N, C-alpha and C positions, 0 to 999 in steps of 0.2 A: 328759155321756157321749158318746164318739165312735161314730159309726155308721161302720162300715167294711165295704164290699162287697168280698170277695177272690175273684176269678175265675181259674180255670184253664181255658184255652181248650182245645178238642178237638185232640189230637195227631195229626191227620189231615187230608188234603185232603178236600174233598167228593167229588171224582172217585173218590179211593181208596176212600172210604166207600161211595158208591153203585155203583161198578163195580169191585169187587174182581178184580185179576188171577188168573189161574189158578194161580200159584205163591205166592199169599199165603193166609194164613188168613182164613176168612170165618165167619159165623154167619147163621142164618135168623131173620128178623124174623117176629113174629106175623101181619104181613100177607102173609108169603110171600116176600118179597125177600131175596136172598143179599146180604148187607153186609160190608164189610170190618172187621176186628177191630181195636180201638183198643188200645194200650198203657195199661193202667190201673194203673200202680204208684202206690202211696200217695203224694200230693204232699208230700213231706217239707218242702220250702220253704214251702208255704202253711201247713203245720200249725204250723211254727216260728213263722211271722209271727203266726199266730192266738193261739198260746200266749203270745208276747210282748207283743201288744197287751192281751190280757185281763188279764194279770197287771200289767202295768206302768200300764195306763191304765183299767182296768175297761171296756174297749171292748165294744161290741156288734157282734161279728163274725159276718158271715153268709157262708158258703163255697159257691160254686157251682162244683162240678168237672164240666165238660161230658164229661169222659171216662167217667164213670160215669152221668150223666144220660142220656146217648144210649141206654144200653140200657132205661131206664125210661121215658122221655118222648118220645123221637123217634118221630114217625109221620106224616111229610110225604112221601109217595111221589111227589108230583106236582111238588114243589119243585125248582128246578134249583140251589139253594144252601142253605146252613143258615140263611139269614136269617129265615124264618118261624119256625123252632123257636127261634132265639135270642130273637126278639121274644116268643114265648109264655112263655119262662122269665122274662123281665124283668117280664112281666104279673102273675107270681105274687108279686113283691116287695111286701112291706107296710111298707116303712120307706125314708125316704130317707137315702142315704149321705153323709156329710161327705166321704169319701174313697172312691174305686174304685180298687183296686189289682189289677193283672193279674200272674200268675206264669206266664211262658211259656218253656219249656225248649227246644222243637224247632222247627226251621225249617218242618217240615211243618205246623204250626199257625199260621205267620205271618199268612196272610190272615184266619184266624179271629180272631186277636188284633186286627187291624185293624177287622174287622166288628163285633166286639163292643164294641170302643172307641167306635165311631160311634154304636151304639145307646145305650151309657151316656152319651154326650155329649147326644144327643137327649133321653133320658128325664130327665136329672139335669143340667141345664146349669150348675147352681151347685155341683156337686161338683168337687173336684180330682181328676183322673185321672191315675194314674202306672202305671209298669209295671217289672217286675224279672225276674231269671232270665237264662238264657243268651242269649236272643234280644235282649233289651233291651240286655245288656251289650256284645253283639258286633256288633249290626245297628242301633244307635242312629241312624246316619245314613240308613239306609233307611227306618226307622220314621217320622222326622220329614219324609222326602220323600213318604211314601204315605199319611199319616194324615190329611191335610186339616184340620189344627189340632187334633185330637183331644186329644192327650196333652200334659199340663202339664209333666211331666218323666219322666226315665227313670232308674232306680237303676243306679249302676255297681257290680257286684258284689253281695255279701250285703247285706240290706236292714235288718237289725235296728237297728243305730246310726243309719243315715241316716234310717230312719222315725221313730224316737225324736226325734231332732233336728227333723225336719220338724213332728211333731205339737206340739212344745213351741214352735216359733217363733211369734211373735206375728204377723209378716208372712211368711208361707209363701212367697209368690212371691220376695221379697227374699231369703230364706234359700236358696231354690234357686239363685238367681243367685250367691250367695255360696259355697255349698258344692260342693267339688270331687268330692263323691261323688253329685251329681245332675247329670244331663245335660239341657240346655235347647237350644232352638233358637238363642238367642243366643250361647251358648258354642261351639256347632258353627261358627256363622258367624265367630266370633272365633278358631277353631282352638284352643280351650282344652284342656288336658290333664286327664284325670280319674284319681282315685286311690280306692283301696279305703279302706273304714272298718271294719275287722274288729273282732269281738269276740275277744280273745285267750283269754279263760277261757271255754270253751264252756258250763261249768256255770252260768254266768250266765243262760243260756237256760232257761226253765221246761221241765218235761216236756212233750213233744210233745202237742198238743191232739187226741188220737185221738177224742175224743168229738165233734169238729167233722165227722165222717164216719161212715158206717156201714161198717165194715171188710169186711162181706161184699159189698159194692158193688165191691170191688177184686178179687173171685176170677174175674172175666171175663178177667184180663190173660193174654196168650198167653205172657209171660215165663216164669212157672212151669210152665205147660203143656208148654213145650218140654223141660223136665227130665224125661226118661222114667223115671229111677230114683226119682223123689220118689213116695211112696206117697200121702201125704195133700196134696192140692193144693187143698184148700178151707178150711183154717185156717192163713194165713200173713200175714205183714205185713212191709212194707217198713222198713227201718231204717239208720241210719248212726251210726257211732261216732267218726268224725272227719272233718275238713275239710282239703282241700289235697293237693297232690302235686308232690314236688320234681323230677320229671323233665321233659325238654324235648322230648318226642315231638312231632312236627311235625303229626301227624294230630288231636291232642287239643286242646280249648278248655277243659277243666275248670278251668285255672289262671286263666283270665279272670274267673271267678266267685269261687273259694275261695282263689286264690292259690298259690304253690309252698311256702310254709312249712306244715309239719303242725302242726295244732291237734287236740286230743283231749278227748273227753268223758271225765270220770273213771271208773275201773273201778267205784267205788261207785255212781255215778249210774246207769251202765249196767246193773248188777246189779239196782238197785232198779226201773229202768224195765222190764227185761226180766220181772222177777217180776210186775210189774203186768199186762203184756201177756200172760202165761200164765195168771194167775188171773181177770183181769176179761174178757179177750177170747178166752180158749181158744186162744191162738195155739200152734201146733205146729210150724211152719216159720218160720225168720227168713231174709229176703232181705236180704243185707248189701250195701249199694250204696256203700260206701267206695270212693274212687278209688284208695287205696293202703293196703288192709287190713293188709298184712304190713310195712310200714315199720318198726315196732317189733315185732320177734319175740316178745319176752317178754310185752308187752301183748296181742298177738294170741292168744297161747296161753292167757293168763288169761281172755279173752273166750270163747274156745272152751271153757274149762273150766267157765265159769259156764252156757254153753248146754248143755253135757253134763249139769251137775246138774239144770238145769231140764227136761231131756228135749226140747230144741229141736233140730231138725235145721236146718243151714246151708247156704244157697245163695248163691252169688257171681255174679251175672249180669254184673258189670262184669270178671269174670276176676281172677285173682291173678297178681302178678308172678312169672314163672318162676323168676327167679334166687333169690327167697327161699323156694321150695318145695323145701327140703331134706328128706331122709327123715323126721327127726323131725316137721317141720311136717305133712307128708302123713300120717303116722301118727296125730297129733293130730286132724287133719281126718277121717280115717276113723273114729277112735274116737268122735267127736262126731256120727257119723251121716252124714257127708258121703260120698255113693255116686257122685256125678258132679260133675265140674269142667269148666268152660270154660276152656281154656288160651289165654292171651294171645300167641299165636304171631305174629301180624300179618303175617309174610312168612317164605317158606323161603329167601329170599336173603339172604345177609349184607351184600351190598353195600347192598340196599335198606334193611335194618335200621339200618346204620350211617350211611350217606351221605344217605339221603333221609327216613328216619323219625327218625333221631337217638335210636333206642331202644337203651338198654344191656343188649343180649341177644345171647348167641351161640348159634347153631344147636346145639352140642353139649349145652348146658343143656336146650334143649327136647327132645332126645332122652332125655336122662337122666330128666327129669321124666315124660315119656310112659311110658318103661319102668317107672318106679317106680309109677306109677299102675296100670299093667297088673298089676304084681305084687301091689299091695294091694287089687286088685278094685275100683278106682275107675274108673267108666266116664268116657271123656273125649271132648269135641269140642274145636273150637278157633275162634278168630276169625282171619280171613285178609281183609287189605285188598288189593284189586286196583284198580289204576289211580292210584297214586301218581305226581304228576308227576315225570318223569325214569325211570319204570319202563320196562323193554324187555320184549319178548315172551319172551326168554330168562329174564328174572327171574320173569315169570308162570309160565313152564313149570317153573322150579325151585321156586317156591312150590307148584304142583300135586303135583310129585312129592314 
């Protein structure tokens, strides 16, 4: 049996955690300190890897998500970093991992990834240590420059197939050097190119291992709290129905992990999984994190219909493509209980949208969607990006207007 330690580093810098600024959310610790709030979305990538390894190899997977543990076990008010707390959590482990895998999505957790990796190497010198996710895929050169020899390899893009091949390889280091989906120091020195190794049929992935976590631990997340129109903010779960996004928006890196080709979980699988989430975990709100949920309108409406049957309210924190929000789709969203939408406006300047962001959106579409939402009594806010390279003060003023 394979022992696999799966770690999700904190998505916050120590300074932002200990010294939250006045314009950020905070919470009061039992020791009286005011601390920065951490985004605690369910780590879908880690749960996918967990279910994949358990089903395929009967692996013993232990998941440490420091984004939720921080609310339970951190109490080091005199520490100047997370080090003491990290060490204390490793002290609780009662098994020796064959592989330690890190799933890191945000650059705000970069230093935490390095620190946890160093502790893992010190505690388990014989373990194979790898990392995946957005940070490993996009910042692999920086990681190998800063890690002091900790990481054996970094996964390029999605990890299911590369991990399976790694586990099955007799000589794992030889396989890493051979596979174009694993990044190593030697390959970087040789300027090797890396390629994705995607699962084309997402239904090959077993149902997500929600049993690896306590869903209630994730209700600290500020994401759902920001939705003022959502009544039940304590019984929700994060979910994805697809992978990929075909757009070329210059501000987004989602394609580096999931690619530009859309791949989907089947409607039957989604229906069965959502039924279990409702019946087993009493979920009432579904936080959909697809990068492009509305790529296939008929499919999207089918999913909304399933949610309506199950009494699930849908939330879209990544926002929805405005061009796809025609009146019929908005009415279907409203009928599913959607009372608030974040609109992916990004800029109020057509020049910035077209020339700098490469985003296929026209301002008049934004205005039409906003007016339709108002008419349907759907509360809206929007995403605006300020500071794109090439943006002028006039563009910013236009966006504000």
